[in-house]
N, CA, C and O atoms as CSV, one atom per row, in Angstrom:
chain,resi,resn,atom,element,x,y,z
A,1,UNK,N,N,0.855,-1.171,0.000
A,1,UNK,CA,C,0.000,0.000,0.000
A,1,UNK,C,C,0.904,1.238,0.000
A,1,UNK,O,O,1.901,1.283,0.720
A,2,UNK,N,N,0.558,2.219,-0.793
A,2,UNK,CA,C,1.327,3.464,-0.829
A,2,UNK,C,C,1.111,4.244,0.464
A,2,UNK,O,O,0.095,4.094,1.143
A,3,UNK,N,N,2.109,5.092,0.789
A,3,UNK,CA,C,2.073,5.828,2.056
A,3,UNK,C,C,0.839,6.713,2.190
A,3,UNK,O,O,0.200,6.711,3.242
A,4,UNK,N,N,0.483,7.478,1.138
A,4,UNK,CA,C,-0.694,8.343,1.183
A,4,UNK,C,C,-1.974,7.559,1.355
A,4,UNK,O,O,-2.926,8.023,1.983
A,5,UNK,N,N,-1.986,6.356,0.786
A,5,UNK,CA,C,-3.158,5.494,0.911
A,5,UNK,C,C,-3.381,5.078,2.366
A,5,UNK,O,O,-4.518,4.868,2.788
A,6,UNK,N,N,-2.299,4.960,3.125
A,6,UNK,CA,C,-2.426,4.571,4.533
A,6,UNK,C,C,-3.181,5.635,5.317
A,6,UNK,O,O,-4.045,5.315,6.134
A,7,UNK,N,N,-2.860,6.886,5.071
A,7,UNK,CA,C,-3.577,7.970,5.755
A,7,UNK,C,C,-5.032,8.006,5.313
A,7,UNK,O,O,-5.922,8.220,6.136
A,8,UNK,N,N,-5.283,7.801,4.035
A,8,UNK,CA,C,-6.657,7.756,3.533
A,8,UNK,C,C,-7.431,6.615,4.187
A,8,UNK,O,O,-8.604,6.773,4.526
A,9,UNK,N,N,-6.781,5.471,4.363
A,9,UNK,CA,C,-7.424,4.311,4.993
A,9,UNK,C,C,-7.773,4.629,6.451
A,9,UNK,O,O,-8.867,4.305,6.913
A,10,UNK,N,N,-6.851,5.257,7.167
A,10,UNK,CA,C,-7.130,5.617,8.556
A,10,UNK,C,C,-8.275,6.618,8.636
A,10,UNK,O,O,-9.144,6.496,9.500
A,11,UNK,N,N,-8.285,7.592,7.758
A,11,UNK,CA,C,-9.395,8.567,7.742
A,11,UNK,C,C,-10.721,7.861,7.470
A,11,UNK,O,O,-11.731,8.156,8.110
A,12,UNK,N,N,-10.714,6.930,6.523
A,12,UNK,CA,C,-11.933,6.186,6.186
A,12,UNK,C,C,-12.416,5.348,7.368
A,12,UNK,O,O,-13.610,5.076,7.495
A,13,UNK,N,N,-11.492,4.943,8.227
A,13,UNK,CA,C,-11.839,4.158,9.414
A,13,UNK,C,C,-12.247,5.037,10.589
A,13,UNK,O,O,-12.551,4.531,11.669
A,14,UNK,N,N,-12.254,6.363,10.380
A,14,UNK,CA,C,-12.745,7.259,11.408
A,14,UNK,C,C,-11.680,7.942,12.244
A,14,UNK,O,O,-12.009,8.627,13.213
A,15,UNK,N,N,-10.426,7.774,11.899
A,15,UNK,CA,C,-9.360,8.434,12.646
A,15,UNK,C,C,-9.286,9.905,12.252
A,15,UNK,O,O,-9.271,10.238,11.067
A,16,UNK,N,N,-9.240,10.780,13.251
A,16,UNK,CA,C,-9.126,12.217,13.027
A,16,UNK,C,C,-7.645,12.570,12.966
A,16,UNK,O,O,-6.984,12.669,13.999
A,17,UNK,N,N,-7.129,12.758,11.768
A,17,UNK,CA,C,-5.705,12.989,11.588
A,17,UNK,C,C,-5.348,14.459,11.474
A,17,UNK,O,O,-4.168,14.811,11.466
A,18,UNK,N,N,-6.342,15.314,11.387
A,18,UNK,CA,C,-6.094,16.742,11.186
A,18,UNK,C,C,-5.350,17.381,12.352
A,18,UNK,O,O,-4.699,18.411,12.178
A,19,UNK,N,N,-5.436,16.793,13.517
A,19,UNK,CA,C,-4.817,17.368,14.707
A,19,UNK,C,C,-3.370,16.916,14.892
A,19,UNK,O,O,-2.687,17.390,15.800
A,20,UNK,N,N,-2.900,16.012,14.048
A,20,UNK,CA,C,-1.557,15.466,14.210
A,20,UNK,C,C,-0.515,16.339,13.538
A,20,UNK,O,O,-0.804,17.028,12.560
A,21,UNK,N,N,0.693,16.306,14.066
A,21,UNK,CA,C,1.807,17.056,13.478
A,21,UNK,C,C,2.305,16.336,12.220
A,21,UNK,O,O,1.971,15.177,11.975
A,22,UNK,N,N,3.092,17.036,11.450
A,22,UNK,CA,C,3.686,16.429,10.253
A,22,UNK,C,C,4.547,15.228,10.636
A,22,UNK,O,O,4.567,14.224,9.924
A,23,UNK,N,N,5.240,15.328,11.733
A,23,UNK,CA,C,6.092,14.236,12.195
A,23,UNK,C,C,5.264,13.004,12.550
A,23,UNK,O,O,5.647,11.878,12.231
A,24,UNK,N,N,4.132,13.219,13.208
A,24,UNK,CA,C,3.256,12.095,13.558
A,24,UNK,C,C,2.662,11.468,12.306
A,24,UNK,O,O,2.547,10.245,12.220
A,25,UNK,N,N,2.284,12.291,11.338
A,25,UNK,CA,C,1.755,11.760,10.078
A,25,UNK,C,C,2.816,10.959,9.338
A,25,UNK,O,O,2.503,9.946,8.713
A,26,UNK,N,N,4.070,11.401,9.402
A,26,UNK,CA,C,5.162,10.652,8.779
A,26,UNK,C,C,5.287,9.257,9.385
A,26,UNK,O,O,5.528,8.280,8.677
A,27,UNK,N,N,5.119,9.178,10.698
A,27,UNK,CA,C,5.188,7.874,11.368
A,27,UNK,C,C,4.066,6.970,10.867
A,27,UNK,O,O,4.293,5.792,10.594
A,28,UNK,N,N,2.866,7.513,10.747
A,28,UNK,CA,C,1.741,6.712,10.250
A,28,UNK,C,C,1.968,6.274,8.809
A,28,UNK,O,O,1.615,5.156,8.437
A,29,UNK,N,N,2.553,7.148,8.000
A,29,UNK,CA,C,2.847,6.790,6.610
A,29,UNK,C,C,3.852,5.646,6.537
A,29,UNK,O,O,3.824,4.848,5.601
A,30,UNK,N,N,4.737,5.570,7.524
A,30,UNK,CA,C,5.787,4.556,7.528
A,30,UNK,C,C,5.356,3.228,8.139
A,30,UNK,O,O,6.139,2.278,8.150
A,31,UNK,N,N,4.130,3.142,8.646
A,31,UNK,CA,C,3.656,1.877,9.206
A,31,UNK,C,C,3.656,0.792,8.137
A,31,UNK,O,O,3.360,1.048,6.970
A,32,UNK,N,N,3.991,-0.412,8.553
A,32,UNK,CA,C,3.848,-1.551,7.645
A,32,UNK,C,C,2.352,-1.837,7.476
A,32,UNK,O,O,1.529,-1.349,8.251
A,33,UNK,N,N,2.015,-2.612,6.479
A,33,UNK,CA,C,0.604,-2.978,6.288
A,33,UNK,C,C,0.073,-3.727,7.512
A,33,UNK,O,O,-1.084,-3.553,7.897
A,34,UNK,N,N,0.922,-4.561,8.120
A,34,UNK,CA,C,0.502,-5.295,9.329
A,34,UNK,C,C,0.265,-4.348,10.489
A,34,UNK,O,O,-0.720,-4.499,11.211
A,35,UNK,N,N,1.146,-3.370,10.688
A,35,UNK,CA,C,0.973,-2.394,11.768
A,35,UNK,C,C,-0.292,-1.571,11.553
A,35,UNK,O,O,-1.027,-1.296,12.501
A,36,UNK,N,N,-0.540,-1.186,10.326
A,36,UNK,CA,C,-1.755,-0.437,10.010
A,36,UNK,C,C,-2.991,-1.258,10.357
A,36,UNK,O,O,-3.949,-0.738,10.931
A,37,UNK,N,N,-2.966,-2.532,10.011
A,37,UNK,CA,C,-4.084,-3.414,10.334
A,37,UNK,C,C,-4.318,-3.532,11.827
A,37,UNK,O,O,-5.463,-3.553,12.278
A,38,UNK,N,N,-3.243,-3.608,12.598
A,38,UNK,CA,C,-3.356,-3.693,14.056
A,38,UNK,C,C,-3.959,-2.416,14.620
A,38,UNK,O,O,-4.847,-2.472,15.470
A,39,UNK,N,N,-3.484,-1.267,14.153
A,39,UNK,CA,C,-4.013,0.009,14.632
A,39,UNK,C,C,-5.507,0.118,14.348
A,39,UNK,O,O,-6.272,0.555,15.207
A,40,UNK,N,N,-5.916,-0.269,13.172
A,40,UNK,CA,C,-7.335,-0.223,12.808
A,40,UNK,C,C,-8.140,-1.196,13.667
A,40,UNK,O,O,-9.232,-0.862,14.127
A,41,UNK,N,N,-7.611,-2.384,13.882
A,41,UNK,CA,C,-8.310,-3.381,14.698
A,41,UNK,C,C,-8.463,-2.908,16.137
A,41,UNK,O,O,-9.519,-3.103,16.740
A,42,UNK,N,N,-7.429,-2.292,16.696
A,42,UNK,CA,C,-7.517,-1.769,18.054
A,42,UNK,C,C,-8.615,-0.706,18.131
A,42,UNK,O,O,-9.402,-0.698,19.078
A,43,UNK,N,N,-8.672,0.182,17.153
A,43,UNK,CA,C,-9.728,1.195,17.126
A,43,UNK,C,C,-11.113,0.572,17.077
A,43,UNK,O,O,-12.030,1.035,17.756
A,44,UNK,N,N,-11.267,-0.477,16.276
A,44,UNK,CA,C,-12.564,-1.166,16.180
A,44,UNK,C,C,-12.935,-1.815,17.510
A,44,UNK,O,O,-14.084,-1.739,17.945
A,45,UNK,N,N,-11.967,-2.446,18.147
A,45,UNK,CA,C,-12.247,-3.127,19.412
A,45,UNK,C,C,-12.616,-2.140,20.507
A,45,UNK,O,O,-13.531,-2.393,21.291
A,46,UNK,N,N,-11.912,-1.019,20.566
A,46,UNK,CA,C,-12.247,0.001,21.561
A,46,UNK,C,C,-13.638,0.565,21.315
A,46,UNK,O,O,-14.400,0.770,22.260
A,47,UNK,N,N,-13.971,0.814,20.071
A,47,UNK,CA,C,-15.286,1.357,19.733
A,47,UNK,C,C,-16.393,0.360,20.047
A,47,UNK,O,O,-17.475,0.753,20.483
A,48,UNK,N,N,-16.133,-0.916,19.831
A,48,UNK,CA,C,-17.145,-1.954,20.084
A,48,UNK,C,C,-17.383,-2.151,21.572
A,48,UNK,O,O,-18.472,-2.554,21.980
A,49,UNK,N,N,-16.381,-1.872,22.378
A,49,UNK,CA,C,-16.507,-2.089,23.821
A,49,UNK,C,C,-17.449,-1.091,24.478
A,49,UNK,O,O,-18.260,-1.468,25.325
A,50,UNK,N,N,-17.351,0.160,24.102
A,50,UNK,CA,C,-18.170,1.187,24.738
A,50,UNK,C,C,-18.616,2.220,23.708
A,50,UNK,O,O,-18.165,3.365,23.747
A,51,UNK,N,N,-19.485,1.833,22.799
A,51,UNK,CA,C,-19.852,2.784,21.728
A,51,UNK,C,C,-20.509,4.065,22.225
A,51,UNK,O,O,-20.289,5.126,21.640
A,52,UNK,N,N,-21.292,4.000,23.263
A,52,UNK,CA,C,-21.954,5.212,23.755
A,52,UNK,C,C,-20.954,6.169,24.405
A,52,UNK,O,O,-20.994,7.376,24.162
A,53,UNK,N,N,-20.078,5.636,25.213
A,53,UNK,CA,C,-19.080,6.463,25.882
A,53,UNK,C,C,-18.121,7.056,24.852
A,53,UNK,O,O,-17.797,8.241,24.925
A,54,UNK,N,N,-17.674,6.266,23.915
A,54,UNK,CA,C,-16.740,6.724,22.899
A,54,UNK,C,C,-17.355,7.827,22.053
A,54,UNK,O,O,-16.657,8.750,21.635
A,55,UNK,N,N,-18.638,7.740,21.802
A,55,UNK,CA,C,-19.293,8.743,20.964
A,55,UNK,C,C,-19.344,10.104,21.643
A,55,UNK,O,O,-19.386,11.129,20.963
A,56,UNK,N,N,-19.341,10.130,22.970
A,56,UNK,CA,C,-19.477,11.380,23.699
A,56,UNK,C,C,-18.172,11.920,24.273
A,56,UNK,O,O,-18.071,13.108,24.577
A,57,UNK,N,N,-17.187,11.064,24.418
A,57,UNK,CA,C,-15.916,11.480,25.001
A,57,UNK,C,C,-14.775,10.796,24.262
A,57,UNK,O,O,-14.366,9.697,24.637
A,58,UNK,N,N,-14.254,11.434,23.211
A,58,UNK,CA,C,-13.178,10.793,22.440
A,58,UNK,C,C,-11.989,10.429,23.323
A,58,UNK,O,O,-11.620,11.168,24.236
A,59,UNK,N,N,-11.413,9.296,23.033
A,59,UNK,CA,C,-10.267,8.822,23.785
A,59,UNK,C,C,-9.023,9.044,22.945
A,59,UNK,O,O,-9.042,8.802,21.739
A,60,UNK,N,N,-7.957,9.495,23.555
A,60,UNK,CA,C,-6.718,9.742,22.833
A,60,UNK,C,C,-5.674,8.731,23.261
A,60,UNK,O,O,-5.403,8.565,24.450
A,61,UNK,N,N,-5.091,8.058,22.285
A,61,UNK,CA,C,-3.978,7.143,22.529
A,61,UNK,C,C,-2.922,7.486,21.497
A,61,UNK,O,O,-3.163,7.361,20.297
A,62,UNK,N,N,-1.776,7.910,21.945
A,62,UNK,CA,C,-0.699,8.248,21.037
A,62,UNK,C,C,-1.046,9.363,20.083
A,62,UNK,O,O,-0.499,9.428,18.982
A,63,UNK,N,N,-1.949,10.247,20.484
A,63,UNK,CA,C,-2.343,11.361,19.637
A,63,UNK,C,C,-3.460,11.041,18.667
A,63,UNK,O,O,-3.909,11.925,17.938
A,64,UNK,N,N,-3.920,9.807,18.636
A,64,UNK,CA,C,-5.002,9.416,17.725
A,64,UNK,C,C,-6.306,9.318,18.499
A,64,UNK,O,O,-6.343,8.795,19.612
A,65,UNK,N,N,-7.354,9.818,17.908
A,65,UNK,CA,C,-8.680,9.754,18.529
A,65,UNK,C,C,-9.400,8.513,18.047
A,65,UNK,O,O,-9.455,8.229,16.851
A,66,UNK,N,N,-9.953,7.778,19.005
A,66,UNK,CA,C,-10.747,6.588,18.671
A,66,UNK,C,C,-12.198,6.925,18.857
A,66,UNK,O,O,-13.062,6.078,18.635
């Protein structure tokens, strides 16, 4: 997957990337496809655990909002 596509994939999965620095975005662009999959899966699992709470109070982990 191309680097720009990784950011597009994260945005499509609901990650708010607009608040991240250029350096943080560079790190996300450099993720392997496996790392990207893990990050997306973690976001899905967190959202599935407490959808009502997550909808009202975004959680930040490593600068990413779930």
